[in-house]
ZADO-1210 file (C-alpha; in nm, 4 decimals, padded with zeros to 6 digits):
<atoms>
<atom x="-00.0976" y="-02.2732" z="-00.7960" code="GLN" pos="1"/>
<atom x="-00.4651" y="-02.2529" z="-00.7087" code="VAL" pos="2"/>
<atom x="-00.6547" y="-01.9298" z="-00.6672" code="GLN" pos="3"/>
<atom x="-00.7001" y="-01.7970" z="-00.3139" code="PRO" pos="4"/>
<atom x="-01.0314" y="-01.8529" z="-00.1358" code="VAL" pos="5"/>
<atom x="-01.1930" y="-01.5716" z="00.0613" code="GLU" pos="6"/>
<atom x="-01.4431" y="-01.6006" z="00.3438" code="SER" pos="7"/>
<atom x="-01.5979" y="-01.3864" z="00.6137" code="GLY" pos="8"/>
<atom x="-01.8065" y="-01.1389" z="00.4207" code="GLY" pos="9"/>
<atom x="-02.1637" y="-01.0555" z="00.5122" code="GLY" pos="10"/>
<atom x="-02.4126" y="-00.7902" z="00.6130" code="LEU" pos="11"/>
<atom x="-02.3317" y="-00.5632" z="00.9050" code="VAL" pos="12"/>
<atom x="-02.4639" y="-00.2363" z="01.0425" code="GLN" pos="13"/>
<atom x="-02.2584" y="00.0800" z="01.0267" code="ALA" pos="14"/>
<atom x="-02.0115" y="00.0884" z="01.3127" code="GLY" pos="15"/>
<atom x="-01.9828" y="-00.2891" z="01.3214" code="GLY" pos="16"/>
<atom x="-01.6927" y="-00.5189" z="01.2453" code="SER" pos="17"/>
<atom x="-01.6085" y="-00.8044" z="01.0128" code="LEU" pos="18"/>
<atom x="-01.3029" y="-01.0208" z="00.9687" code="ARG" pos="19"/>
<atom x="-01.2167" y="-01.1477" z="00.6234" code="LEU" pos="20"/>
<atom x="-00.9921" y="-01.4470" z="00.5658" code="SER" pos="21"/>
<atom x="-00.8095" y="-01.5570" z="00.2558" code="CYS" pos="22"/>
<atom x="-00.6477" y="-01.8962" z="00.2324" code="LYS" pos="23"/>
<atom x="-00.3884" y="-01.9374" z="-00.0380" code="ALA" pos="24"/>
<atom x="-00.2403" y="-02.2625" z="-00.1599" code="SER" pos="25"/>
<atom x="00.1030" y="-02.3462" z="-00.2869" code="GLY" pos="26"/>
<atom x="00.4511" y="-02.3054" z="-00.1522" code="SER" pos="27"/>
<atom x="00.4897" y="-01.9398" z="-00.2501" code="ARG" pos="28"/>
<atom x="00.2629" y="-01.7868" z="00.0118" code="PHE" pos="29"/>
<atom x="00.5444" y="-01.6985" z="00.2504" code="SER" pos="30"/>
<atom x="00.7327" y="-01.5086" z="-00.0206" code="ILE" pos="31"/>
<atom x="00.4283" y="-01.3412" z="-00.1755" code="SER" pos="32"/>
<atom x="00.2830" y="-00.9993" z="-00.1284" code="ARG" pos="33"/>
<atom x="-00.0794" y="-01.0385" z="-00.0213" code="MET" pos="34"/>
<atom x="-00.3430" y="-00.7748" z="-00.0628" code="ALA" pos="35"/>
<atom x="-00.7122" y="-00.7004" z="-00.0337" code="TRP" pos="36"/>
<atom x="-00.8923" y="-00.5058" z="-00.3018" code="TYR" pos="37"/>
<atom x="-01.2554" y="-00.4048" z="-00.3200" code="ARG" pos="38"/>
<atom x="-01.4965" y="-00.3075" z="-00.5916" code="GLN" pos="39"/>
<atom x="-01.8120" y="-00.1104" z="-00.5259" code="ALA" pos="40"/>
<atom x="-02.0989" y="-00.1124" z="-00.7771" code="PRO" pos="41"/>
<atom x="-02.0148" y="00.1070" z="-01.0729" code="GLY" pos="42"/>
<atom x="-01.6622" y="00.1749" z="-00.9522" code="LYS" pos="43"/>
<atom x="-01.3179" y="00.0463" z="-01.0326" code="GLN" pos="44"/>
<atom x="-01.1430" y="-00.2086" z="-00.8163" code="ARG" pos="45"/>
<atom x="-00.9238" y="-00.0354" z="-00.5588" code="GLU" pos="46"/>
<atom x="-00.6491" y="-00.1419" z="-00.3223" code="LEU" pos="47"/>
<atom x="-00.7623" y="-00.1574" z="00.0390" code="VAL" pos="48"/>
<atom x="-00.4579" y="-00.3000" z="00.2158" code="ALA" pos="49"/>
<atom x="-00.1418" y="-00.4935" z="00.1402" code="ALA" pos="50"/>
<atom x="00.1223" y="-00.6803" z="00.3353" code="ILE" pos="51"/>
<atom x="00.4622" y="-00.7876" z="00.2104" code="THR" pos="52"/>
<atom x="00.6363" y="-01.1145" z="00.2858" code="SER" pos="53"/>
<atom x="00.8351" y="-00.9225" z="00.5482" code="GLY" pos="54"/>
<atom x="00.5257" y="-00.7893" z="00.7175" code="GLY" pos="55"/>
<atom x="00.5266" y="-00.4295" z="00.5941" code="SER" pos="56"/>
<atom x="00.1782" y="-00.2955" z="00.5422" code="THR" pos="57"/>
<atom x="00.0086" y="-00.0162" z="00.3537" code="ASN" pos="58"/>
<atom x="-00.3512" y="00.0996" z="00.3517" code="TYR" pos="59"/>
<atom x="-00.5847" y="00.3131" z="00.1482" code="ALA" pos="60"/>
<atom x="-00.6351" y="00.6475" z="00.3183" code="ASP" pos="61"/>
<atom x="-01.0056" y="00.5758" z="00.3528" code="SER" pos="62"/>
<atom x="-00.9460" y="00.2752" z="00.5801" code="VAL" pos="63"/>
<atom x="-00.6436" y="00.3812" z="00.7831" code="LYS" pos="64"/>
<atom x="-00.7055" y="00.3426" z="01.1533" code="GLY" pos="65"/>
<atom x="-01.0073" y="00.1182" z="01.0957" code="ARG" pos="66"/>
<atom x="-00.8754" y="-00.1839" z="00.9018" code="PHE" pos="67"/>
<atom x="-00.5841" y="-00.4106" z="00.9852" code="THR" pos="68"/>
<atom x="-00.4210" y="-00.6603" z="00.7510" code="ILE" pos="69"/>
<atom x="-00.2215" y="-00.9512" z="00.8904" code="SER" pos="70"/>
<atom x="-00.0882" y="-01.2844" z="00.7750" code="ARG" pos="71"/>
<atom x="-00.0256" y="-01.6273" z="00.9208" code="ASP" pos="72"/>
<atom x="00.2331" y="-01.8076" z="00.7110" code="SER" pos="73"/>
<atom x="00.1868" y="-02.1323" z="00.9019" code="ALA" pos="74"/>
<atom x="-00.1724" y="-02.1385" z="00.7761" code="LYS" pos="75"/>
<atom x="-00.1149" y="-01.9735" z="00.4366" code="ASN" pos="76"/>
<atom x="-00.3815" y="-01.7251" z="00.5356" code="THR" pos="77"/>
<atom x="-00.4164" y="-01.3483" z="00.5240" code="VAL" pos="78"/>
<atom x="-00.6746" y="-01.1592" z="00.7273" code="PHE" pos="79"/>
<atom x="-00.8472" y="-00.8251" z="00.7063" code="LEU" pos="80"/>
<atom x="-00.9953" y="-00.7006" z="01.0318" code="GLN" pos="81"/>
<atom x="-01.2478" y="-00.4300" z="00.9543" code="MET" pos="82"/>
<atom x="-01.3768" y="-00.2115" z="01.2373" code="ASN" pos="83"/>
<atom x="-01.6001" y="00.0954" z="01.2462" code="SER" pos="84"/>
<atom x="-01.7472" y="-00.0037" z="00.9128" code="LEU" pos="85"/>
<atom x="-01.9196" y="00.2578" z="00.7006" code="LYS" pos="86"/>
<atom x="-02.1764" y="00.2209" z="00.4209" code="PRO" pos="87"/>
<atom x="-01.9077" y="00.3336" z="00.1751" code="GLU" pos="88"/>
<atom x="-01.7075" y="00.0200" z="00.2642" code="ASP" pos="89"/>
<atom x="-01.9709" y="-00.1846" z="00.0839" code="THR" pos="90"/>
<atom x="-01.8420" y="-00.3873" z="-00.2074" code="GLY" pos="91"/>
<atom x="-01.6924" y="-00.7146" z="-00.3190" code="VAL" pos="92"/>
<atom x="-01.3618" y="-00.7777" z="-00.1486" code="TYR" pos="93"/>
<atom x="-01.0971" y="-00.9696" z="-00.3403" code="TYR" pos="94"/>
<atom x="-00.7836" y="-01.1353" z="-00.2162" code="CYS" pos="95"/>
<atom x="-00.4735" y="-01.1020" z="-00.4315" code="ASN" pos="96"/>
<atom x="-00.1515" y="-01.2981" z="-00.4177" code="GLN" pos="97"/>
<atom x="00.1482" y="-01.1573" z="-00.6038" code="ASN" pos="98"/>
<atom x="00.4566" y="-01.3780" z="-00.6021" code="ASP" pos="99"/>
<atom x="00.8207" y="-01.2810" z="-00.6693" code="PRO" pos="100"/>
<atom x="00.7789" y="-01.3918" z="-01.0322" code="PHE" pos="101"/>
<atom x="00.5085" y="-01.1279" z="-01.0669" code="ASN" pos="102"/>
<atom x="00.2301" y="-01.3831" z="-01.1048" code="ASN" pos="103"/>
<atom x="-00.1063" y="-01.2600" z="-00.9840" code="ASP" pos="104"/>
<atom x="-00.3703" y="-01.4859" z="-00.8339" code="TYR" pos="105"/>
<atom x="-00.7162" y="-01.3588" z="-00.7506" code="TRP" pos="106"/>
<atom x="-00.9891" y="-01.5027" z="-00.5359" code="GLY" pos="107"/>
<atom x="-01.3537" y="-01.5095" z="-00.6390" code="GLN" pos="108"/>
<atom x="-01.4436" y="-01.2329" z="-00.3967" code="GLY" pos="109"/>
<atom x="-01.6641" y="-01.2030" z="-00.0921" code="THR" pos="110"/>
<atom x="-01.9493" y="-00.9544" z="-00.0540" code="GLN" pos="111"/>
<atom x="-01.9420" y="-00.7013" z="00.2270" code="VAL" pos="112"/>
<atom x="-02.2545" y="-00.4929" z="00.2798" code="THR" pos="113"/>
<atom x="-02.2712" y="-00.2196" z="00.5422" code="VAL" pos="114"/>
<atom x="-02.6165" y="-00.0835" z="00.6167" code="SER" pos="115"/>
<atom x="-02.6740" y="00.2666" z="00.7490" code="SER" pos="116"/>
</atoms>
């Protein structure tokens, strides 16, 4: 199992949008829970959104209605569509894969910066 690889971060103005992608490897993607976490400077890493193998989703209250998590099992990829971005969304976004054996795999992270 290789760690997931994130892409799609960048600098955007408040109110803008970004789409993050995370490509996972291995045969366990379709049976894994996938999630996005973020870590702002000086703060702890927090869950942003998660999606189960069955497609159920949950979101942090701070992003509900603005962010959407989805997955494409044919491509072993999970996405995070982020709309109406705010400066407080700034941070490093990490992809997490949790398989049924409770193994955790983390990506290296991608920086998202929202300017006011």
